[in-house]
C-alpha positions as CSV (number, residue, x, y, z in Angstrom):
1,M,0.1,0.0,0.0
2,L,3.1,2.5,0.8
3,G,3.8,1.9,-2.9
4,V,0.7,3.5,-3.9
5,A,0.3,5.9,-1.1
6,L,3.9,7.4,-1.4
7,Q,4.3,9.6,-4.4
8,R,7.6,11.4,-3.9
9,R,10.4,8.7,-5.3
10,N,13.0,9.9,-2.3
11,D,10.0,8.7,0.2
12,Q,9.7,5.6,-1.7
13,I,13.7,5.1,-1.8
14,L,13.7,5.7,1.9
15,V,11.1,3.3,2.7
16,A,12.6,0.5,0.6
17,I,16.4,1.1,2.3
18,L,14.5,0.3,5.7
19,C,12.3,-2.6,4.2
20,M,15.7,-4.2,3.0
21,L,17.3,-4.0,6.3
22,F,14.3,-5.9,7.7
23,L,14.6,-8.4,4.6
24,L,18.2,-9.0,5.4
25,L,17.3,-10.3,8.9
26,F,14.1,-11.9,7.5
27,M,16.0,-13.8,4.9
28,G,19.5,-14.2,6.1
29,T,18.6,-15.4,9.8
30,R,16.1,-17.9,8.6
31,Y,16.6,-21.3,10.1
32,Y,15.5,-24.4,8.1
33,V,13.1,-22.1,6.2
34,G,13.3,-23.1,2.4
35,C,13.1,-26.1,0.5
36,D,16.8,-26.0,-0.3
37,Y,18.0,-25.4,3.1
38,T,19.3,-28.8,3.9
39,G,20.9,-29.2,0.6
40,Y,22.8,-25.9,1.3
41,L,23.7,-26.6,4.8
42,N,25.1,-30.4,3.7
43,R,27.2,-28.5,1.1
44,Y,28.6,-26.1,4.0
45,E,29.0,-29.0,6.5
46,E,31.0,-31.3,3.4
47,T,33.5,-28.3,2.9
48,S,36.8,-28.5,5.0
49,I,37.7,-25.7,7.1
50,H,41.5,-26.2,5.3
51,T,40.0,-25.7,1.8
52,P,41.8,-22.8,-0.1
53,L,39.6,-20.0,-1.6
54,T,41.2,-20.9,-4.8
55,A,39.7,-24.1,-4.9
56,A,36.3,-22.2,-5.9
57,F,37.5,-21.5,-9.1
58,A,38.2,-25.1,-10.3
59,L,34.6,-25.7,-9.6
60,T,31.5,-25.1,-11.9
61,E,29.4,-22.4,-10.6
62,S,32.3,-20.9,-8.5
63,G,30.7,-17.6,-7.1
64,F,28.4,-19.7,-4.7
65,E,31.5,-22.2,-3.9
66,L,33.5,-19.0,-2.9
67,I,30.6,-17.9,-0.4
68,V,30.6,-21.2,1.2
69,I,34.5,-21.7,1.3
70,G,35.0,-18.3,2.7
71,V,32.2,-18.7,5.6
72,V,33.6,-22.1,6.3
73,T,37.3,-21.0,6.4
74,S,36.5,-18.0,8.6
75,G,35.1,-20.3,11.1
76,L,31.5,-18.9,10.8
77,D,28.3,-20.9,11.4
78,F,26.0,-21.8,8.3
79,V,23.8,-18.7,9.0
80,W,26.6,-16.4,7.3
81,V,26.2,-18.3,4.3
82,N,22.4,-17.0,4.0
83,I,23.4,-13.6,5.2
84,V,26.1,-12.9,2.7
85,S,23.9,-14.4,-0.1
86,S,21.1,-12.0,1.0
87,A,23.1,-9.1,1.3
88,I,24.4,-9.6,-2.3
89,M,20.9,-10.4,-3.3
90,L,19.7,-7.1,-1.6
91,C,22.3,-4.7,-3.0
92,C,21.3,-6.2,-6.7
93,W,17.8,-5.5,-6.1
94,F,18.3,-2.0,-4.5
95,Y,20.5,-0.9,-7.6
96,F,17.6,-2.6,-9.9
97,I,14.4,-0.8,-8.5
98,R,16.0,2.6,-8.0
99,Q,16.4,2.8,-11.8
100,F,12.8,2.3,-12.6
101,P,9.1,4.2,-11.4
102,N,7.6,3.1,-8.2
103,P,10.5,1.2,-6.9
104,L,8.8,0.5,-3.4
105,M,5.8,-1.2,-5.5
106,I,8.7,-3.1,-7.4
107,L,10.2,-4.5,-4.3
108,A,6.6,-5.4,-2.9
109,L,5.9,-7.3,-6.0
110,L,9.5,-8.9,-5.9
111,F,8.5,-10.5,-2.5
112,P,6.1,-13.5,-3.1
113,V,8.2,-15.0,-5.8
114,I,11.7,-13.8,-6.3
115,I,12.3,-12.9,-2.5
116,M,10.3,-15.8,-0.8
117,Q,10.2,-18.8,-3.4
118,L,13.5,-18.4,-4.8
119,G,15.9,-15.8,-2.3
120,M,14.7,-18.0,0.5
121,S,15.2,-21.5,-1.2
122,G,17.4,-21.6,-4.4
123,L,20.1,-19.5,-3.2
124,R,22.4,-20.1,-6.4
125,Q,19.4,-18.9,-8.9
126,A,18.4,-16.1,-6.6
127,L,22.0,-14.7,-6.9
128,A,22.3,-15.4,-10.6
129,V,19.0,-13.6,-11.3
130,S,20.0,-10.9,-8.8
131,F,23.2,-10.1,-11.3
132,V,21.2,-10.4,-14.3
133,M,18.9,-7.7,-13.0
134,V,22.0,-5.7,-12.4
135,G,23.1,-6.4,-16.0
136,S,19.9,-5.0,-17.2
137,I,20.9,-1.8,-16.1
138,S,23.9,-1.9,-18.2
139,F,21.9,-2.9,-21.1
140,I,19.4,0.2,-20.5
141,N,22.6,2.2,-20.6
142,Q,23.9,0.8,-23.9
143,K,27.0,-0.7,-22.5
144,K,27.5,-4.3,-24.4
145,L,30.5,-5.5,-22.2
146,A,29.3,-4.7,-18.8
147,T,26.0,-6.3,-19.7
148,A,27.8,-9.4,-20.8
149,F,29.8,-9.0,-17.6
150,W,27.2,-9.2,-15.4
151,I,25.6,-12.0,-17.1
152,L,28.9,-14.1,-16.8
153,I,29.0,-13.1,-13.1
154,A,25.3,-14.5,-13.0
155,A,26.3,-17.7,-14.5
156,Q,29.3,-18.3,-11.9
157,F,26.4,-19.0,-9.4
158,H,24.0,-20.7,-11.7
159,S,25.0,-21.8,-15.3
160,S,21.5,-21.5,-16.8
161,A,22.2,-17.6,-17.1
162,Y,24.8,-18.1,-20.0
163,I,21.5,-18.7,-22.1
164,L,20.8,-14.9,-21.5
165,L,24.3,-13.7,-23.2
166,P,22.7,-12.8,-26.4
167,L,21.1,-10.1,-24.6
168,A,24.5,-8.2,-24.3
169,A,25.2,-7.9,-28.1
170,L,21.8,-6.1,-28.4
171,A,22.6,-3.3,-26.1
172,G,22.7,0.1,-27.7
173,T,20.9,-1.2,-30.8
174,R,17.5,-0.4,-32.3
175,I,15.5,-3.5,-31.3
176,S,13.7,-5.6,-34.2
177,F,12.6,-9.0,-35.0
178,G,15.1,-9.7,-37.3
179,R,18.2,-8.3,-35.5
180,L,16.6,-10.5,-32.4
181,T,16.8,-13.5,-34.5
182,W,20.2,-12.9,-36.0
183,T,21.8,-12.1,-32.8
184,A,20.4,-15.2,-31.0
185,V,21.5,-17.4,-34.1
186,A,25.0,-15.9,-33.7
187,L,25.5,-15.9,-30.1
188,L,23.6,-18.7,-28.7
189,P,26.3,-21.5,-29.8
190,I,28.4,-19.3,-27.6
191,A,26.3,-19.5,-24.6
192,L,25.8,-23.3,-25.1
193,F,29.6,-23.8,-25.4
194,L,30.1,-21.9,-21.9
195,L,27.3,-24.0,-20.4
196,G,29.4,-27.0,-21.4
197,D,28.7,-30.3,-20.0
198,R,25.8,-28.6,-18.0
199,I,23.8,-28.8,-21.2
200,D,23.7,-32.7,-20.9
201,T,22.6,-32.2,-17.1
202,Y,19.9,-30.0,-18.1
203,Q,18.8,-32.2,-21.2
204,D,18.7,-35.3,-18.8
205,R,16.9,-33.4,-16.1
206,Y,14.6,-30.8,-17.5
207,I,13.6,-32.6,-20.8
208,E,14.5,-36.4,-20.9
209,Q,13.9,-36.5,-17.2
210,I,16.1,-39.4,-16.6
211,Y,16.1,-38.7,-12.8
212,G,12.3,-38.9,-12.8
213,D,9.6,-36.6,-12.8
214,Q,11.1,-33.1,-12.7
215,S,7.8,-31.4,-13.4
216,S,6.9,-28.0,-11.7
217,G,3.1,-27.6,-11.2
218,G,3.6,-24.0,-9.8
219,A,5.7,-23.1,-12.8
220,V,2.7,-22.9,-15.0
221,F,0.8,-20.6,-12.3
222,R,4.1,-18.4,-12.6
223,Y,4.2,-18.2,-16.1
224,F,0.8,-17.1,-16.4
225,L,1.6,-14.3,-13.9
226,V,4.3,-13.0,-15.8
227,L,2.3,-13.5,-19.0
228,I,-0.5,-10.9,-17.8
229,P,1.9,-8.0,-18.2
230,T,3.2,-9.1,-21.5
231,V,-0.2,-9.1,-23.3
232,L,-1.1,-5.6,-21.8
233,F,2.4,-4.6,-23.2
234,F,1.9,-5.6,-26.6
235,L,-1.7,-4.1,-26.6
236,N,-0.1,-0.8,-25.4
237,L,2.9,-1.2,-27.6
238,Q,3.0,2.3,-29.1
239,K,2.1,3.9,-25.6
240,M,4.8,2.2,-23.7
241,E,7.6,3.2,-26.5
242,E,6.6,6.7,-26.2
243,S,6.5,7.0,-22.2
244,F,9.3,4.6,-21.6
245,Q,11.5,5.1,-24.1
246,R,14.8,4.2,-22.2
247,Y,13.5,0.9,-20.9
248,H,11.4,0.0,-24.1
249,G,13.8,-2.3,-26.0
250,L,14.7,-4.3,-22.8
251,L,11.1,-4.7,-22.1
252,T,10.5,-5.7,-25.5
253,I,13.0,-8.4,-25.7
254,L,12.1,-10.1,-22.3
255,N,8.4,-10.1,-23.2
256,L,9.0,-11.5,-26.6
257,A,10.9,-14.1,-24.4
258,T,7.7,-14.5,-22.3
259,I,5.7,-15.6,-25.2
260,S,8.5,-17.9,-26.6
261,A,8.8,-19.6,-23.2
262,A,5.0,-20.9,-23.9
263,P,6.1,-24.3,-25.5
264,L,8.0,-25.3,-22.2
265,I,4.6,-25.6,-20.7
266,F,4.2,-28.9,-22.8
267,L,7.9,-29.6,-23.1
268,S,9.4,-29.3,-19.5
269,T,7.6,-27.3,-16.6
270,F,10.9,-27.6,-14.7
271,A,12.7,-25.7,-17.6
272,L,9.9,-23.1,-17.5
273,H,10.1,-23.1,-13.6
274,R,13.9,-22.1,-13.8
275,F,13.3,-19.7,-17.1
276,G,10.6,-17.9,-15.5
277,F,12.6,-16.7,-12.5
278,Y,14.7,-14.8,-14.9
279,L,11.4,-13.3,-16.5
280,M,9.6,-12.0,-13.3
281,P,11.7,-8.9,-12.2
282,F,11.2,-7.5,-15.8
283,S,7.5,-8.6,-15.9
284,I,6.9,-6.6,-12.8
285,V,8.4,-3.3,-14.0
286,T,6.2,-3.9,-17.3
287,F,3.4,-4.5,-15.0
288,I,3.9,-1.1,-13.2
289,C,5.0,0.8,-16.5
290,V,2.0,-0.6,-18.4
291,I,-0.6,0.5,-15.7
292,R,0.9,4.1,-15.9
293,V,0.2,4.4,-19.5
294,M,-3.3,2.6,-19.2
295,F,-4.9,4.9,-16.7
296,R,-5.3,8.6,-16.6
297,P,-3.2,10.5,-14.0
298,E,-6.7,10.9,-11.9
299,D,-7.4,7.1,-12.2
300,L,-3.6,6.1,-11.4
301,R,-3.7,5.5,-7.8
302,L,-6.5,3.1,-8.6
303,G,-4.9,1.2,-11.6
304,M,-1.9,0.9,-9.3
305,L,-3.9,-1.5,-7.0
306,I,-4.0,-3.7,-9.8
307,P,-0.4,-5.2,-9.7
308,P,-0.4,-5.8,-6.0
309,T,-3.8,-7.4,-6.0
310,V,-2.7,-10.1,-8.7
311,Y,0.4,-11.0,-6.7
312,A,-1.6,-11.1,-3.7
313,V,-3.9,-13.5,-5.2
314,Y,-0.9,-15.8,-6.2
315,A,0.6,-15.4,-2.8
316,V,-2.6,-16.4,-1.0
317,G,-3.3,-19.4,-3.5
318,W,0.3,-20.4,-3.1
319,Q,0.3,-20.5,0.8
320,T,-2.9,-22.1,0.9
321,L,-2.5,-24.7,-1.6
322,S,1.0,-25.6,-1.9
323,G,2.5,-28.6,-0.2
324,H,5.9,-26.9,-0.8
325,Y,5.0,-23.8,1.3
326,Q,3.6,-26.0,4.2
327,S,6.7,-28.2,4.4
328,C,9.4,-25.8,3.5
329,Y,8.3,-22.1,4.9
330,A,5.7,-22.5,7.5
331,P,6.4,-22.0,10.5
332,Y,8.7,-19.4,9.9
333,Q,11.8,-19.7,12.1
334,S,14.9,-17.5,12.6
335,V,18.1,-18.1,14.6
336,L,17.2,-14.9,16.4
337,F,14.2,-16.8,17.9
338,L,16.5,-19.7,19.2
339,S,17.4,-19.6,23.0
């Protein structure tokens, strides 16, 4: 509600900072909260205190390994893996949201999926998504090398980020369907090469499913969540280009990517689950921007209630119907509450 009520940008930024300080404690000090908590705890416990930091660079997704090894060799408890990871994510998110209209609203809409479902469970991909968000600002500023740099950093936390490398080549260029196609054709092999043997893993896990059923029912619901702003975006394409010229190229590419992801509903919902997290932050920005062009200034406050209402319906449905929520997130526990 503060994202709607507060009109001055500086007020929104100040409240966002306060919210992020709370989130650092909420995310960072969680105790057995999140479906991947035990997996990351096992990784921490299996890391020797004598492991050199340089060992991280010999491993796939070395960025996260560097965090784990750094925490272990410093003699710190596992909670610091979550605290350090959360601090990095929050810095990335703050840098991202302050570039767009209604930063506090963006932060609020990030909460159900990017913060709760991803940031408090899948740490590696959450960090990757966060660095991609930083890279998107370099894209907006028409910096190809910087965009590529941040995507490569993201891939050091989750290799799936390599698939976004073609985005870097489009920074500073006029977006057209032909240019999108040729850029993808030219650079996708490079991204696939950098993925290396992870391609076989993703093929086996997400497409062939040789490790068993890897479907994700929630991915379909999240896909339609990001699809709503995409439909509104293309219905208001000219108004969006006129009102948000600076962001228009980025939003066009990623909303096209949202449409192109539709076949994954039938091919692999788990692949959709992974890819959808990369789309979500930009879908949220799209949602807020498109509402601003759809409503007259005198009706804008009413219109701005639509995005949080949609996300609130999703969040309530997830918390009510999802077995994962009941088993992984409820009740919330923190190391701060332990006696």
